[in-house]
NUBA-44596 format. One record per residue (C-alpha): x, y, z. Coordinates in steps of 0.25 Angstrom, whole numbers, plus 5000, padded with zeros to 4 digits. Example, Ala and Ser with C-alpha at 12.3 -4.5 7.8 and 13.67 -1.06 7.14 Angstrom:
// NUBA-44596
504949825031505549965029
This chain:
// NUBA-44596
467553285391467253285406466153395410466453495421466053425434465753515446464953485460464953595469464753555484464753685492465253675506464553785513465153835527464853955536465954055539467154105532467754035519468953995529468053905538467853755537466753715528465453635534465153505528463953545522463853515508462853585498463053535483462953615470463153595456464053675447463453645434462353535435462053515421462853415412463153435397464153395386464853495376465053455362466053505351465353585339465753705331465653845339464353925337464454055330464554125343465954055345467254115341468554065334469954075340470954135329472454155328472854245318474054335313473154445309473054515321471654575327471454665315471654565305470854455312469754565312469854575297469754425295468454425304467854535296467954445283467554305290466354345299466954355313467454445323468554445333468254435348469654465352471054415355471354285363472954305364473054445370474054525362474554415353473454465344473454315337472254255343470854295343469354255345468454285334467054255333466154225320465054325315463754295308463454155313464854105308465253975316466553995323467053865317466753905303467454045307468653965312468653895299468654025291469754085299470753975296470754015282471154155284472454205283473054255295472154155304473054055310472053975318470553985320469753895330468453895337468353955351467953835359466953855370467253775383466153715389466053635402464753565404464553525418464253385424464353385439464753255445464253205459464753265471466053215477466553225492467153335497468753325498469253355512470153465507468853555504468353535517469653585524469453735524470453775535471253895529472653895527473653995521474153945507475154045501474454165506473054125505471954055513471553925508470953795513471753695518471153595510471453665497472953695501473153555506472253455498472853325493473053365479474053475482474753375491474853265479475453365470476453415482476053565481476453605494477753525494478153595481477753725486478553705499479753635492480053735481479453865488478553895476476953935477476753975462477254085453476754165441475254165436474454035434473254065425471953975425471053975413469753945420468353985426469054105434469354105448468754165462469654295462469354305478469654165482470454175494471454075490471654125476471454285477472954325481473454255469472354275459472654375447471454445440471454355427470454365416468954325413469054285398467554245399467254395402468454455396468854535408469954535419469754445431469554285432468454275442467554165440466654215451465954305441465354185435464354175445463054225439463654275428463754145419464154175404464554035398464754005385463353945381464053845373463153725369464053635362465653675361466953615363467153585377468353615386468253585401468653655414469253525420468453505433467853365436467253335448466553405460466953535466466653545480466653685485466753735499466253865499465453955509465054065499463654045496463754055480463353935473463553905458462753805451462353765437463153755424463553895423464453875434464953735431466453775431466253885442467553885452468453805442469453915440469553945456469653805458470853785448471553915453471453845467472253735462473353825455473453905468473453775476474853745469475353885467474753975477475654095474475454095459474554195453473254145448472754205434471154165431470854165418469354135417469054075403467853995407466454025413465853965425465153865417466453815412466353865398467453945391468053985377469353935372469654065367469654115381470554005386471454055375471454195379471654145393472954075390473454195383473054295394473754205404475054215396474954365394474754385410475954305414475254175418476354065420475253945420473953925414472953825421471853775411470953675419470053655406470053565393469653565378469453435370469953515357471253585357471353735352472453785344472453915351472353855364473653775361474253915355473853975368474453875377475653875369475754025369475754015384476853905384477753995376477654105387477954005398476553985403476153845408474953785404474153675412472853615408471853505414471853375406470253365407469253285415468753175405469553065412470053035398471253025390471053135380471653265376471153385380471653525379472353615384473053505392473453435379474153555374475753535374476053655383475053625393475053525405473753445405473453405419472653275424471953255437472353145448471653105461472453105473473052965471473653005458472752935450472153005437470753075440469652995433469153125427470553165422470953165408472353095406473353065394474753135392474153205381473453295391474153265404475453315408475253295423474153255432473753335445472653305456471353345452470253285461469653345473470553465472470253575483470353715477469753855477468353885473467654025470467054095482468354065491468053925492468553785489468253675481468653525478468553485463469253385453469653385439470853415429470553565431471153545446472353455441472853565431473053675441474053595450474953595438474653745435475053775450476353685449476753755436476653895443477553835455478553795444478653955441479153965455480353895453480553925438480054055433480354025418479453895419478653855406477753755401478753645398479653665410478253665419477853535412479153465414479053505428477653465431477953335423478753285436477453225442477053095449476852985438475452925439475252845427475152855412474252965405474353065416475553145410476753155419476053115432475353195444475853325447476853345458477153485461478353455470479053375458478753485448479453575455480553475458480753465443481353605442482553565450482153665462482053565473
């Protein structure tokens, strides 16, 4: 898997955030070490995701007899999916094998620890949109002109769709990610409180990660990837500078949220923080986040990460969302390969590949119709960044939210929209060749497919 790659170039400038940035560039690395992750059985401190028809009381009894303890439920009041932890030095995969033999245990799988070993690339030039800091009103929020009118939005015809169909986003769009800057001027009017699964507390702020790193400490584990590929160039006046591997993925959630907001500016945004600032997270937290999103009336779930191995309980959670008319979107991954990754390859998920501004597949983007339903621009995307700043970055992470935002626009026209209807509409894309699904996203054509034009 392609490792998370992020280089930050700070464009420091005097005055308030709305003034133009100076040309002075100071470079800093977010994640200055390289590494790799291999698949091994979980350590004794790992957990096991269990599906059971015994309920909490029955599972507690099972654990009493099998040297484990119940950490908590993952599916809210459904009371069927739980995280349990082995005791007394028992390995998680051993416990999973034991539990599968117990009557009333329907599934038991080791909780995967997701990791993002950083491997920063060389710095790239600053796209023009990132230096165009002239402030404009964008559906009631002050944003940079270079963000609202960037090439990617023009390519997929965002403004034409918004104007032609009088849409700007409906319902709640959840993003399972590193969190968000809750005070960003472009986002704060539409942000909901969200939930932090890394701390088990309300709120989805990633600002809390600064100075309080608490990663998984996993040295060898099954990896998943927050799908960001190239340099993140940040324009910020705030002096805060995050540096080093504990912050390799810092800002990712705010950037993804910014793309969703670009397409669907009046949709409410629900930040579900399941990843630490270093890019690590637990599969159990992702599963919890999906059930939480459904329980809290989300219409769309964006997932800009991938796993190389499927999880039955991840599939079950996605199917549960689809059964409740929640649309799921995921990035296809950044290895530049024709390979199968999850959740993009799950049936009830629209996987999204990345293209450049010439409708060519990005060199880093995975491809193949098993993981790609549609493609969207994913290179040099200008978007929001913590501290009220803006950044430009590349990766399938930033292609997926174009589709998630489009799904929100569909709810403007058809309140009873669901996964299958949305997928058929979004399939009205521009054909760009084989192994890229239905082609490159065209937001106007997607809305036209509903027959409202």
